[in-house]
C-alpha positions as CSV (number, residue, x, y, z in Angstrom):
1,K,135.8,87.9,51.8
2,A,137.7,85.6,54.2
3,S,140.2,87.0,56.7
4,S,143.3,85.1,58.0
5,F,145.4,86.2,61.0
6,E,149.0,85.3,61.1
7,G,152.3,86.4,62.6
8,K,153.0,87.5,66.1
9,D,149.8,88.1,68.1
10,G,147.8,87.8,64.9
11,M,149.0,91.2,63.7
12,S,149.1,90.3,60.1
13,R,145.7,90.1,58.5
14,R,145.3,88.5,55.0
15,I,142.1,89.1,53.1
16,E,141.3,86.6,50.4
17,E,138.4,84.9,48.5
18,I,136.0,82.7,50.4
19,P,137.0,79.0,50.0
20,Q,134.8,77.2,47.6
21,E,133.5,74.6,50.1
22,M,132.2,77.5,52.4
23,A,130.7,79.7,49.7
24,A,127.2,78.3,49.9
25,K,127.0,78.6,53.7
26,V,128.4,82.2,53.6
27,A,125.8,83.2,50.9
28,E,123.0,81.8,53.1
29,H,124.1,83.8,56.2
30,R,124.6,86.9,54.1
31,G,121.1,86.5,52.8
32,N,119.8,86.2,56.4
33,L,121.7,89.4,57.3
34,L,120.2,91.4,54.5
35,E,116.7,90.2,55.3
36,T,117.1,91.0,59.0
37,L,118.3,94.5,58.1
38,A,115.4,95.1,55.8
39,D,113.0,94.1,58.6
40,V,114.4,96.7,61.0
41,D,115.4,99.6,58.7
42,D,112.9,101.1,56.2
43,D,115.6,102.9,54.2
44,F,117.5,99.7,53.6
45,A,114.3,97.8,52.8
46,E,113.7,100.1,49.8
47,V,117.2,99.6,48.5
48,Y,117.0,95.8,49.1
49,L,113.7,95.4,47.4
50,E,114.5,97.6,44.4
51,N,117.9,96.3,43.5
52,D,119.3,92.8,42.7
53,E,122.7,93.7,44.2
54,V,123.1,95.8,47.4
55,S,126.3,97.8,47.7
56,E,128.7,97.3,50.7
57,D,128.2,101.0,51.6
58,D,124.4,100.6,51.9
59,I,124.9,97.5,54.2
60,H,127.4,99.3,56.4
61,A,125.1,102.4,56.6
62,A,122.1,100.3,57.6
63,I,124.1,98.4,60.2
64,R,125.2,101.7,61.7
65,R,121.7,103.2,61.7
66,T,120.1,100.1,63.4
67,T,123.0,99.7,65.9
68,L,122.6,103.4,67.0
69,A,118.8,102.8,67.2
70,R,119.5,99.6,69.2
71,T,117.2,97.6,67.0
72,F,120.1,95.5,65.7
73,A,123.4,94.2,67.2
74,P,126.2,93.1,64.9
75,M,128.2,90.1,66.1
76,F,131.8,89.4,65.2
77,M,133.7,86.1,65.3
78,G,137.1,85.9,66.8
79,S,139.3,84.7,69.6
80,A,141.1,87.0,72.1
81,Y,143.2,84.0,73.2
82,K,144.5,83.3,69.7
83,N,144.4,87.0,68.7
84,K,142.1,86.3,65.7
85,G,139.5,88.8,64.5
86,V,140.6,91.7,66.7
87,Q,141.2,94.0,63.7
88,D,137.7,93.2,62.3
89,L,136.2,94.0,65.7
90,L,138.0,97.3,66.0
91,D,137.0,98.3,62.4
92,G,133.4,97.5,63.4
93,V,133.7,99.7,66.5
94,C,134.8,102.7,64.3
95,R,132.3,102.0,61.6
96,Y,129.1,101.3,63.6
97,L,129.3,102.7,67.1
98,P,128.6,106.4,67.9
99,S,131.5,108.8,68.1
100,P,131.5,111.5,70.8
101,L,130.1,113.9,68.1
102,D,127.0,111.8,67.7
103,R,125.9,112.2,71.3
104,V,124.5,115.1,73.3
105,N,126.1,115.1,76.7
106,T,124.9,117.2,79.6
107,G,126.1,118.1,83.1
108,L,124.6,120.0,86.0
109,N,125.4,123.5,87.3
110,A,127.3,122.9,90.5
111,D,125.7,125.9,92.2
112,N,122.2,124.9,91.1
113,E,121.7,121.2,90.3
114,D,118.3,121.8,88.8
115,E,120.0,123.6,85.9
116,V,121.1,121.3,83.1
117,V,124.3,122.4,81.1
118,Q,125.0,121.1,77.6
119,L,128.6,119.9,77.2
120,K,130.4,120.6,73.9
121,T,132.7,118.1,72.3
122,D,135.2,121.0,71.7
123,P,138.8,120.9,72.9
124,K,138.8,124.8,73.1
125,A,135.9,124.8,75.7
126,P,136.6,124.7,79.5
127,L,137.6,121.3,80.7
128,V,134.9,118.9,82.1
129,G,136.0,115.3,82.7
130,Y,134.4,112.4,84.6
131,A,136.5,109.9,86.7
132,F,134.5,106.6,86.3
133,K,137.0,103.9,87.4
134,I,139.9,103.6,89.8
135,Q,142.5,100.8,89.5
136,D,145.7,99.9,91.4
137,H,148.1,99.3,88.5
138,P,151.5,97.4,89.1
139,M,153.4,99.8,86.8
140,A,151.6,103.1,87.3
141,G,150.3,102.9,90.9
142,Q,146.8,104.2,91.3
143,V,145.3,105.2,88.0
144,T,142.0,107.1,87.6
145,Y,140.2,106.5,84.3
146,M,138.7,109.7,83.0
147,R,136.4,110.5,80.1
148,V,137.0,114.0,78.8
149,Y,133.6,115.4,77.8
150,Q,134.6,118.9,77.1
151,G,137.9,120.9,76.7
152,K,141.3,119.3,77.0
153,V,143.8,118.2,79.7
154,A,147.6,118.2,79.5
155,K,150.4,117.0,81.6
156,G,151.3,119.6,84.2
157,D,147.8,121.2,84.2
158,S,146.0,122.1,87.4
159,I,142.5,120.6,87.7
160,V,139.7,120.9,90.3
161,N,138.0,118.0,92.0
162,M,134.4,119.2,92.0
163,M,133.5,117.0,94.9
164,T,136.0,118.5,97.3
165,D,136.8,121.8,95.5
166,K,140.5,120.9,95.8
167,K,143.1,121.7,93.1
168,L,145.3,118.8,91.8
169,S,148.3,118.7,89.5
170,V,148.3,116.3,86.6
171,K,151.8,114.9,87.0
172,R,151.3,112.0,84.6
173,L,148.8,111.4,81.8
174,V,148.6,107.9,80.3
175,R,146.6,105.8,77.8
176,M,145.9,102.3,78.9
177,H,146.3,99.3,76.4
178,S,145.4,96.3,78.5
179,N,148.5,95.9,80.8
180,D,150.6,98.4,78.8
181,V,150.8,102.0,79.9
182,K,151.6,104.7,77.3
183,D,152.4,108.2,78.4
184,V,150.6,111.0,76.5
185,Q,151.1,114.8,76.7
186,E,147.4,115.7,76.4
187,A,143.9,114.5,75.7
188,G,140.9,116.3,74.2
189,A,137.1,116.1,74.2
190,G,135.9,112.5,73.5
191,D,139.1,110.8,74.7
192,I,139.4,108.3,77.6
193,V,142.7,108.6,79.5
194,A,144.0,107.7,82.9
195,L,145.5,110.1,85.5
196,A,148.4,108.4,87.4
197,G,149.0,109.3,91.0
198,V,145.8,111.3,91.5
199,D,144.0,110.6,94.8
200,C,140.2,110.7,94.4
201,E,137.1,108.6,94.5
202,S,135.3,107.1,91.4
203,G,132.4,109.2,90.2
204,V,134.2,112.6,90.5
205,T,134.0,115.4,88.0
206,F,137.2,117.3,87.2
207,T,137.2,120.8,85.7
208,D,139.9,123.4,85.0
209,G,138.3,125.8,87.5
210,K,136.7,128.0,84.8
211,S,133.3,126.3,84.8
212,R,131.2,125.1,87.8
213,V,129.8,122.0,86.2
214,T,129.4,118.4,87.5
215,C,128.5,115.3,85.6
216,S,125.4,113.4,86.8
217,S,126.5,110.5,88.9
218,M,126.3,106.9,87.8
219,F,123.3,104.8,89.0
220,V,124.7,102.5,91.7
221,P,122.2,99.7,92.6
222,D,121.8,98.6,96.2
223,P,123.7,95.4,97.0
224,V,121.7,92.2,97.1
225,L,124.0,89.7,98.8
226,S,126.2,89.9,101.9
227,L,129.0,87.8,103.3
228,S,130.9,87.9,106.6
229,V,134.7,87.9,106.2
230,S,137.5,87.8,108.7
231,A,141.3,87.4,108.7
232,G,144.0,86.5,111.2
233,R,145.9,89.0,113.2
234,D,149.1,88.8,111.0
235,D,147.0,89.5,107.9
236,Q,144.9,92.4,109.3
237,A,146.8,95.2,107.7
238,R,146.7,93.7,104.2
239,F,143.0,92.7,104.8
240,Q,142.0,96.3,105.7
241,K,144.0,97.7,102.8
242,A,142.3,95.4,100.3
243,L,138.8,96.3,101.6
244,K,139.5,100.0,101.4
245,R,141.0,99.7,97.9
246,F,138.0,97.6,96.6
247,Q,135.5,100.2,98.0
248,R,137.3,102.9,96.1
249,E,137.4,100.9,92.9
250,D,133.8,99.6,92.9
251,P,130.8,101.7,94.2
252,T,128.7,98.5,94.3
253,F,131.0,96.9,96.8
254,R,130.1,97.8,100.4
255,V,131.9,97.1,103.7
256,E,130.2,97.3,107.1
257,V,131.4,96.4,110.6
258,K,128.5,95.2,112.8
259,Q,128.7,97.0,116.2
260,E,127.1,94.2,118.2
261,T,129.4,91.4,117.0
262,N,132.4,93.3,115.5
263,E,131.8,91.2,112.4
264,T,133.0,92.5,109.0
265,I,130.3,92.2,106.3
266,I,130.9,92.7,102.6
267,S,128.0,93.3,100.3
268,G,127.7,93.2,96.5
269,M,125.7,92.3,93.4
270,G,125.9,88.5,93.7
271,E,127.7,85.4,94.7
272,L,130.3,85.6,91.9
273,H,130.9,89.3,92.6
274,L,131.9,88.6,96.2
275,E,133.8,85.4,95.3
276,V,136.1,87.4,92.9
277,Y,137.0,89.9,95.6
278,C,137.7,87.2,98.2
279,E,140.0,85.5,95.6
280,R,141.7,88.8,94.9
281,M,142.4,89.3,98.7
282,R,144.0,85.9,98.8
283,R,146.0,86.2,95.5
284,E,146.9,89.9,95.2
285,Y,147.1,90.9,98.9
286,K,148.3,87.6,100.3
287,V,145.5,87.4,102.9
288,E,146.0,83.6,103.4
289,S,144.0,83.4,106.6
290,L,140.8,84.8,104.9
291,V,137.6,83.1,106.2
292,T,134.2,83.6,104.8
293,G,130.8,82.9,106.4
294,E,127.5,81.9,104.9
295,P,126.1,84.3,102.2
296,K,123.2,86.4,103.4
297,V,120.5,87.7,101.2
298,N,119.6,91.4,101.7
299,Y,115.8,91.3,102.3
300,R,113.6,94.3,102.6
301,E,110.2,95.1,104.3
302,T,107.3,97.2,103.1
303,I,103.7,97.9,104.0
304,T,100.6,97.0,102.0
305,T,97.8,99.2,103.4
306,K,97.4,102.7,104.6
307,A,97.5,103.2,108.4
308,D,96.9,106.4,110.4
309,Y,99.1,107.3,113.3
310,S,98.8,109.6,116.3
311,Y,101.6,109.4,118.9
312,V,102.7,111.6,121.9
313,H,106.2,111.4,123.2
314,K,106.1,112.7,126.8
315,R,108.8,112.4,129.4
316,Q,109.2,114.3,132.7
317,S,112.3,113.7,134.9
318,G,113.1,116.6,137.1
319,G,114.2,119.8,135.1
320,R,113.2,120.2,131.5
321,G,111.0,117.4,130.1
322,Q,110.4,116.1,126.6
323,Y,107.2,116.6,124.6
324,G,106.3,116.0,121.0
325,K,103.1,114.9,119.2
326,V,102.9,113.7,115.6
327,M,99.8,112.8,113.6
328,G,99.5,111.6,110.0
329,Y,99.6,108.3,108.1
330,F,101.8,105.6,106.5
331,E,100.9,104.4,103.0
332,P,102.5,102.1,100.4
333,I,103.9,104.0,97.3
334,P,102.0,102.9,94.2
335,E,104.2,100.9,91.7
336,E,103.9,103.6,89.0
337,E,105.3,106.3,91.4
338,R,108.2,104.3,92.6
339,V,111.7,105.6,91.8
340,D,114.8,103.8,92.9
341,N,114.0,104.4,96.6
342,T,117.6,104.3,97.4
343,D,117.0,106.0,100.8
344,G,114.2,103.6,101.7
345,I,111.2,105.8,102.4
346,T,109.6,109.0,101.2
347,F,108.7,111.7,103.8
348,I,106.1,114.4,103.1
349,S,105.0,117.2,105.4
350,K,101.4,118.5,105.0
351,L,101.4,120.7,108.0
352,T,99.3,123.8,107.5
353,G,99.4,125.6,110.9
354,N,102.1,126.2,113.5
355,E,101.2,123.4,115.8
356,I,104.6,122.0,115.1
357,P,107.3,124.8,114.5
358,P,108.9,124.3,111.1
359,N,112.4,123.9,112.6
360,Y,111.3,120.6,114.1
361,V,110.1,119.0,110.8
362,P,113.7,117.8,109.8
363,A,114.0,116.1,113.2
364,I,110.7,114.3,112.6
365,E,111.9,113.2,109.1
366,K,115.2,112.0,110.7
367,G,113.3,110.0,113.3
368,F,111.2,108.2,110.6
369,R,114.3,107.5,108.5
370,A,116.2,106.1,111.4
371,A,113.3,103.9,112.6
372,T,112.5,102.5,109.1
373,S,116.2,101.5,108.5
374,K,115.3,98.5,110.6
375,G,111.9,96.8,110.0
376,L,110.1,95.2,112.9
377,L,109.5,91.9,111.2
378,T,113.0,90.8,110.3
379,G,115.2,93.9,111.1
380,N,115.7,94.7,107.4
381,P,115.2,98.2,106.0
382,L,111.9,99.4,104.6
383,I,111.3,100.5,101.0
384,H,108.3,101.7,98.9
385,M,106.7,103.4,102.0
386,R,105.5,107.0,102.3
387,C,105.4,108.7,105.8
388,V,103.1,111.7,105.7
389,L,103.0,114.3,108.6
390,E,99.6,116.1,108.8
391,D,99.4,117.5,112.3
392,G,100.8,117.5,115.8
393,A,101.5,119.5,118.9
394,S,104.4,121.1,120.7
395,H,105.2,122.6,124.1
396,E,106.9,125.9,124.5
397,V,109.4,124.6,127.0
398,D,109.6,120.8,126.7
399,S,109.6,120.4,122.9
400,S,113.0,119.8,121.2
401,S,114.4,118.2,118.1
402,E,115.2,115.1,120.2
403,A,111.6,114.9,121.5
404,F,110.1,115.0,118.0
405,Q,112.6,112.5,116.7
406,A,111.6,110.2,119.4
407,A,107.9,110.8,118.7
408,A,108.4,109.8,115.0
409,Q,110.2,106.6,116.1
410,G,107.4,105.9,118.6
411,A,104.7,106.4,115.9
412,Y,106.4,104.0,113.6
413,E,106.9,101.3,116.3
414,S,103.3,101.7,117.5
415,F,101.4,101.8,114.2
416,Y,103.6,99.8,111.8
417,G,101.7,96.6,112.4
418,E,98.4,98.2,111.4
419,A,99.8,98.8,107.9
420,N,100.1,95.0,107.2
421,P,103.9,94.8,106.7
422,V,105.4,92.1,104.5
423,V,108.9,90.9,103.8
424,L,110.3,91.4,100.3
425,E,113.1,89.4,98.6
426,P,115.3,90.2,95.6
427,L,114.3,88.5,92.4
428,M,117.1,88.0,89.8
429,Q,116.8,88.0,86.0
430,V,118.7,84.8,85.1
431,E,119.9,83.9,81.6
432,V,121.2,80.4,81.0
433,T,122.9,79.2,77.9
434,F,123.3,75.4,77.3
435,P,123.5,72.7,74.6
436,S,120.0,72.1,73.3
437,E,120.2,68.3,74.2
438,F,120.1,69.3,77.9
439,Q,117.1,71.6,77.7
440,S,114.8,69.5,79.9
441,Q,117.4,69.0,82.6
442,T,118.3,72.7,82.6
443,L,114.7,73.8,82.9
444,Q,114.3,71.4,85.7
445,T,117.2,73.1,87.7
446,L,115.4,76.4,87.4
447,N,111.9,75.1,88.3
448,G,113.4,73.3,91.3
449,R,114.7,76.7,92.5
450,E,111.2,78.4,92.4
451,G,112.1,79.9,89.0
452,S,109.6,81.4,86.6
453,I,110.5,80.6,83.0
454,Q,110.1,83.8,80.9
455,N,111.5,82.7,77.5
456,T,113.3,79.9,75.8
457,Q,114.9,80.2,72.4
458,A,117.6,78.7,70.1
459,V,120.7,80.7,69.9
460,T,122.5,78.6,67.3
461,G,121.9,75.2,65.8
462,D,122.8,73.2,68.9
463,T,122.8,75.9,71.6
464,S,119.7,77.2,73.5
465,M,119.0,80.0,76.0
466,V,116.4,80.3,78.7
467,Q,115.5,83.4,80.6
468,A,113.9,83.1,84.0
469,V,113.1,85.0,87.2
470,V,114.5,83.3,90.3
471,P,114.6,84.4,94.0
472,L,118.2,85.1,94.9
473,R,118.0,82.9,98.0
474,R,117.6,79.9,95.7
475,M,120.6,80.7,93.4
476,F,123.4,79.7,95.8
477,G,125.5,76.9,94.3
478,Y,123.6,77.0,91.0
479,S,126.7,77.0,88.9
480,S,127.6,73.5,90.3
481,D,124.2,72.2,89.5
482,L,124.2,73.6,86.0
483,R,127.6,72.1,85.2
484,S,126.6,68.7,86.5
485,V,123.4,68.5,84.3
486,T,125.1,70.0,81.1
487,Q,128.4,68.1,81.3
488,G,130.2,71.3,82.2
489,Q,129.0,73.2,79.1
490,G,126.2,75.3,80.6
491,E,126.8,79.0,81.6
492,F,124.6,81.5,83.3
493,S,124.5,85.2,84.2
494,M,122.1,87.0,86.5
495,E,121.3,90.6,87.5
496,F,119.0,92.1,90.1
497,M,115.5,92.8,88.7
498,E,113.3,93.9,91.6
499,Y,112.1,93.3,95.2
500,A,108.9,91.2,95.5
501,E,106.9,89.8,98.3
502,M,108.1,86.4,99.7
503,P,105.9,83.4,100.0
504,Q,104.1,83.5,103.4
505,Q,105.7,80.4,104.7
506,K,109.2,81.7,103.9
507,Q,108.3,85.0,105.6
508,E,107.3,83.2,108.7
509,E,110.6,81.2,108.7
510,L,112.6,84.4,108.3
511,M,110.7,86.1,111.1
512,A,111.3,83.2,113.4
513,E,115.1,83.3,112.7
514,S,115.1,87.0,113.4
515,R,113.3,86.5,116.7
516,K,115.9,83.9,117.7
517,R,118.8,86.2,116.9
518,A,117.1,89.0,118.9
């Protein structure tokens, strides 16, 4: 069938027969759809091979099964600008995507986070909701988007913020439709609603106080790009307000003030990410005097070989002295054992005797973590490194937490060089879409930026796509280059993939720059 969208905002949908001149093309695409479904779904393959005509119900069922299994992705045609195809898309969401009843959701016992609690999609169960986004709305003030996993919430209810254990009153409950705000009286399990006027951070679990459950937090990747920003004295209040608001809205957006230079550094997931926030500061918060510095890539350091350490921190100055001895080794974490390493290093104590009293071990760990937050090659944090404590010695009078913390830092500084440290840089997974006639020029732009081409394929008859891995340091200004070689028709997206060792020459250049700054 053919769908036409008429009237105000395309609200009126008219379904009619396919025009004669398009019938052959539609039949061809329908045949391709059925063959693809038969390739990825065995149940549908049987129906397809045994029958001359396949019913609509069988097709819809196969699309739903393969969509849920993530082996097939339906694509809908439409235009949000012209409001065409919106109804078809919403029908597809209802027909093919999972409902809350199709999923098993779990939380964690707030008193014992090793215990997993299964959440029931049941409005009669105790409330468990997850605040996943905060927005400053012009009509409703601060709104907190919440997914209700279990139970229900109503206007006037008291709910508990599980991060702070504070009670809050739900003064206003709204459902968001783009820029429109619609008040609702209650919401049940499976609903997504917004709480207006509730002061909280994103990533908070709300309950009704009857259950001690928290939802597992979202994975927040480390930022890969930093930028210095500043504003004039008259704009400082608005500038600071914007930075605070953005941090609350977006957990991947970080703000840091460098103590040595008093410089404000913002960090995020890429050039475009930070450009959007700078533009929002100018447009929404009227920070007209905003000035940005050069983008800075967030490099990392790591070690490549195992190195033993043995270090004594000893200081005597009148009264009580300081004494602490630590022994053990540093080693790189094998690739198969690496987790996200969000805190940089892993610390393991293998002490067997009482040479070091157990109450000093946390101080030793703290010393290693503090020291490895700043690598000795370029000043960037370490990752993928394991610090193992095997032995040591203490003094009855002179040993203290401060002494053992200093011993750990001294061990790192003295023996880090023996572990063959290297500098790591972020590699980005880049996906470029462009008219096929510009393929050679597009590939050249990626090769010229040290890109490694992974895959090239045709998307449609005259459009192609290339996937490549490119160092982030070479991606600055890429959008301008791509537009110039594709007559403004090329588009690209990128996301962080992993940290990998930099070429030796680039490492030496980076270390030389670091020494100049020091």
